[in-house]
C-alpha positions as a printed Julia matrix, in Angstrom:
296×3 Matrix{Float64}:
   0.0     0.0    0.0
   1.43    3.36  -1.04
   1.24    5.72   1.97
   0.94    8.79  -0.27
  -2.46   10.46   0.13
  -3.58    7.86   2.69
  -4.67    8.5    6.26
  -1.76    8.2    8.68
  -2.49    6.39  11.96
   0.07    7.24  14.65
   0.26    5.37  17.98
   2.44    6.76  20.76
   2.99    6.7   24.49
   5.55    7.71  27.06
   5.79    7.34  30.8
   6.96   10.71  32.06
   6.01   12.88  35.04
   3.29   15.33  33.94
   2.17   17.44  36.91
   0.7    19.92  34.39
  -1.41   17.4   32.47
  -4.47   19.67  32.78
  -2.73   22.49  30.92
  -1.34   20.05  28.37
  -4.85   18.75  27.7
  -6.03   22.26  26.81
  -3.1    22.91  24.48
  -3.35   19.54  22.73
  -7.1    19.85  22.27
  -6.71   23.25  20.62
  -3.97   22.02  18.29
  -5.7    18.77  17.31
  -8.98   20.53  16.62
  -7.23   23.07  14.4
  -5.57   20.21  12.49
  -8.79   18.16  12.2
  -7.14   15.25  14.0
  -9.3    12.29  15.07
  -8.54    9.68  17.71
  -7.9     9.48  21.44
  -5.13   10.79  23.68
  -5.0     9.93  27.38
  -3.08   12.12  29.81
  -2.19   11.39  33.43
   0.47   12.47  35.84
   2.38    9.32  34.84
   2.49   10.16  31.1
   0.74   10.18  27.72
  -0.87    7.46  25.6
  -2.72    7.91  22.34
  -3.58    6.86  18.82
  -4.51    9.58  16.34
  -5.26    9.77  12.63
  -4.95   12.48  10.01
  -3.02   13.54   6.94
   0.77   13.42   6.84
   0.95   17.15   7.49
  -1.57   17.04  10.34
   0.15   14.17  12.15
   3.54   15.82  11.74
   2.18   19.01  13.31
   1.08   17.15  16.46
   4.35   15.23  16.72
   6.36   18.44  16.29
   4.33   20.12  19.03
   5.0    17.26  21.44
   8.7    16.94  20.63
   9.17   20.66  21.14
   8.51   19.9   24.82
  11.75   18.52  26.32
   9.78   15.83  28.16
   8.62   14.38  24.82
  11.72   15.1   22.76
  12.44   11.38  22.43
   8.85   10.09  22.23
   8.57    7.27  19.71
   5.55    6.51  17.58
   4.38    3.75  15.24
   2.68    4.5   11.95
   0.3     2.59   9.72
  -1.88    3.69   6.83
  -5.49    3.25   5.85
  -7.94    4.43   3.22
 -10.87    4.43   5.66
 -10.95    6.89   8.6
 -10.32    4.73  11.71
 -11.85    7.23  14.17
 -15.01    9.33  14.07
 -14.12   11.94  16.68
 -11.37   13.45  18.81
 -11.06   12.72  22.54
  -8.34   14.03  24.84
  -8.97   12.74  28.35
  -7.46   13.11  31.8
  -7.08    9.77  33.6
  -5.56    8.45  36.85
  -3.39    6.11  34.72
  -2.58    6.07  31.0
  -2.97    2.29  31.11
  -5.0     0.87  33.98
  -3.28   -1.72  36.14
  -5.14   -0.54  39.23
  -2.0    -0.32  41.37
  -0.98    3.34  41.72
   2.2     2.36  43.56
   3.53    0.78  40.35
   5.39    3.61  38.65
   7.3     3.01  35.39
   8.91    6.41  35.87
  10.8     4.89  38.81
  11.69    1.42  37.5
  11.09   -0.66  34.37
  12.52   -3.79  32.82
  15.11   -3.96  30.06
  13.97   -2.63  26.69
  14.55   -5.08  23.83
  14.69   -3.76  20.28
  12.74   -5.66  17.59
  15.94   -6.87  15.92
  17.03   -8.54  19.19
  13.63   -9.97  20.13
  13.8   -13.25  18.2
  17.02  -14.3   19.87
  15.67  -13.5   23.33
  12.37  -15.37  23.04
  14.06  -18.35  21.4
  16.08  -18.89  24.59
  14.47  -21.84  26.44
  15.36  -20.22  29.78
  13.11  -17.24  29.01
   9.41  -17.26  29.9
   7.59  -15.27  27.19
   4.29  -13.68  28.23
   1.68  -11.9   26.13
   0.33   -9.13  28.4
  -2.69   -8.41  26.18
  -6.24   -9.59  26.79
  -7.4   -13.06  25.83
  -9.48  -11.95  22.84
  -6.4   -10.22  21.39
  -4.15  -13.23  21.89
  -6.52  -15.59  20.08
  -6.02  -13.6   16.85
  -2.24  -13.74  16.88
   0.8   -13.91  19.15
   4.49  -14.77  19.18
   5.47  -18.39  18.79
   5.68  -20.09  22.18
   4.23  -17.19  24.19
   2.07  -17.81  27.25
  -1.49  -16.47  27.29
  -2.47  -15.25  30.79
  -6.13  -15.33  29.61
  -6.87  -11.96  31.18
 -10.09  -10.14  30.33
  -8.68   -6.72  31.23
  -5.19   -5.49  32.11
  -6.22   -5.18  35.77
  -6.3    -9.01  35.85
  -2.56   -9.27  35.17
  -1.35   -8.99  38.81
  -3.62  -11.89  39.78
  -2.14  -13.99  36.98
   1.36  -13.22  38.24
   0.49  -14.14  41.81
  -1.03  -17.48  40.75
   1.28  -18.59  37.95
   4.71  -16.99  38.25
   7.43  -17.7   40.8
  10.56  -15.62  41.35
  12.55  -18.8   42.05
  11.3   -20.66  38.97
  10.91  -17.89  36.4
  14.36  -16.34  36.39
  14.0   -14.56  33.04
  10.7   -13.09  31.85
  10.09  -11.36  28.51
   6.8    -9.59  27.83
   5.13   -7.85  24.92
   1.91   -6.07  23.95
   0.49   -4.09  21.02
   2.47   -0.87  21.31
   4.69   -1.45  24.33
   2.76    0.38  27.04
   1.17   -2.57  28.85
   4.31   -4.7   28.88
   6.37   -1.73  30.09
   4.04   -1.19  33.04
   3.88   -4.95  33.61
   7.69   -5.01  33.78
   7.58   -2.37  36.51
   5.1    -4.5   38.42
   7.21   -7.67  38.12
  10.28   -5.83  39.38
   8.26   -4.62  42.38
   7.38   -8.27  43.08
  11.01   -9.38  43.19
  11.56  -10.71  39.65
  15.16   -9.84  38.88
  15.52  -10.25  35.11
  12.59   -8.71  33.24
  12.49   -7.72  29.56
   9.88   -6.06  27.34
   9.6    -5.48  23.6
  10.39   -1.85  22.81
   7.66   -0.39  20.6
   5.54   -3.5   20.98
   4.17   -5.8   18.3
   3.47   -2.95  15.87
   7.11   -1.84  15.86
   8.23   -5.44  15.44
   5.93   -5.95  12.45
   7.16   -2.68  10.97
  10.86   -3.57  11.23
  11.13   -7.37  10.95
  10.62   -8.97   7.49
   7.88  -11.63   7.4
  10.38  -14.33   6.41
  12.34  -13.68   9.64
   9.34  -13.13  11.87
   8.26  -15.25  14.84
   4.86  -13.56  14.87
   1.9   -15.82  14.05
  -1.49  -14.47  12.94
  -2.84  -10.92  12.93
  -2.59   -8.17  15.53
  -5.66   -6.64  17.17
  -5.75   -2.83  17.08
  -8.13   -0.46  18.82
  -9.63    1.29  15.83
 -12.05    0.5   13.02
  -9.51   -1.7   11.23
  -9.92   -4.23  14.09
  -6.78   -6.15  13.09
  -3.66   -5.62  10.99
  -1.51   -8.13   9.14
   2.28   -8.34   9.05
   2.37   -5.5    6.51
   0.33   -3.35   8.94
  -2.59   -3.34   6.51
  -6.16   -3.98   7.65
  -6.66   -7.66   8.47
  -9.57  -10.03   7.93
 -11.14  -10.14  11.38
 -14.38   -8.34  12.2
 -15.95   -7.7   15.6
 -19.12   -9.43  16.73
 -21.95   -6.88  16.91
 -23.17   -8.52  20.12
 -20.1    -9.25  22.26
 -17.34   -7.33  20.46
 -15.16  -10.45  20.19
 -13.02  -10.69  17.03
 -14.46  -13.17  14.55
 -12.6   -14.92  11.75
 -13.76  -16.34   8.44
 -13.94  -19.74  10.16
 -16.26  -18.29  12.83
 -18.59  -17.02  10.11
 -19.33  -20.52   8.81
 -20.28  -21.73  12.27
 -24.02  -22.4   12.82
 -23.66  -20.19  15.9
 -22.81  -17.14  13.79
 -25.56  -14.78  12.7
 -24.52  -11.37  11.46
 -25.48   -8.67  13.92
 -26.81  -11.21  16.42
 -24.27  -13.74  17.66
 -20.97  -15.53  17.12
 -19.48  -18.78  18.49
 -18.13  -16.86  21.49
 -21.47  -15.47  22.73
 -24.16  -17.71  21.19
 -24.63  -19.94  24.24
 -25.07  -16.99  26.61
 -27.84  -15.26  24.62
 -31.38  -15.33  25.94
 -34.32  -15.1   23.55
 -35.11  -11.65  24.91
 -31.6   -10.39  24.26
 -31.57  -11.99  20.8
 -34.76  -10.12  19.94
 -33.28   -6.81  21.13
 -30.15   -7.42  19.07
 -32.2    -8.14  15.96
 -34.02   -4.83  16.38
 -30.76   -2.99  17.06
 -29.08   -4.56  14.03
 -32.0    -3.68  11.76
 -31.86   -0.08  12.98
 -28.1     0.01  12.45
 -28.48   -1.28   8.88
 -31.17    1.28   8.11
 -28.83    4.1    9.17
 -26.16    3.16   6.62
């Protein structure tokens, strides 16, 4: 896909002390509105996290504004391209955390694990002494993950500490390597593991998206597609929109194989939610789906 004249999708985050996040929200909102930027940016005293979309010139204007602030001078971002606008509106929100672990005492600005660049990731996770953990949610992992990675089967990131307490041991798991979509969850998870006494903790710098951007498919240990939090739903190894859709009922990603299941009915159910649907809820979904279709 030629990126010229396409919509640029930029994902970024950085853990950095932001005592003035209220003032930053006002300035960013003004700039993004003037540039017709769409997407979401979260601000907290622990840092910034966002994914935005716009033209090349518009995205560059936002990045230049941020990097003009010494605290964001080295902020990294990942880019992908799409023909269809991935966001409908702009949201810049103040939050207690830029990614919610639910443990305010865990502060990546104080300690984090060792950053591993994409070009060094394959060697690390191929080491049999390293426990590789996918810190994303279960529905994301089912679409794609790194070869040999453990799935904690969490429903939300807040569940991760419970997984650690039940399944990891500082004496048994001497080396732990973690990854997530863009790097933010595994970075915070690395801070948590260090606080729990794990001595050798690694995380993929830039996350899966940076890995897919830099590592050729023929050298890749990634298997499947990667879930993204915009209207593309998933991306393939070339960072182009993938083939998964989201179930209208439960929001779970559905594949082409799911669509041939007798439990799949467009707008009503999929194999992941079919058994939990009551007749009353099914009827409401049918009405909602019909209304949705009529609005197109």
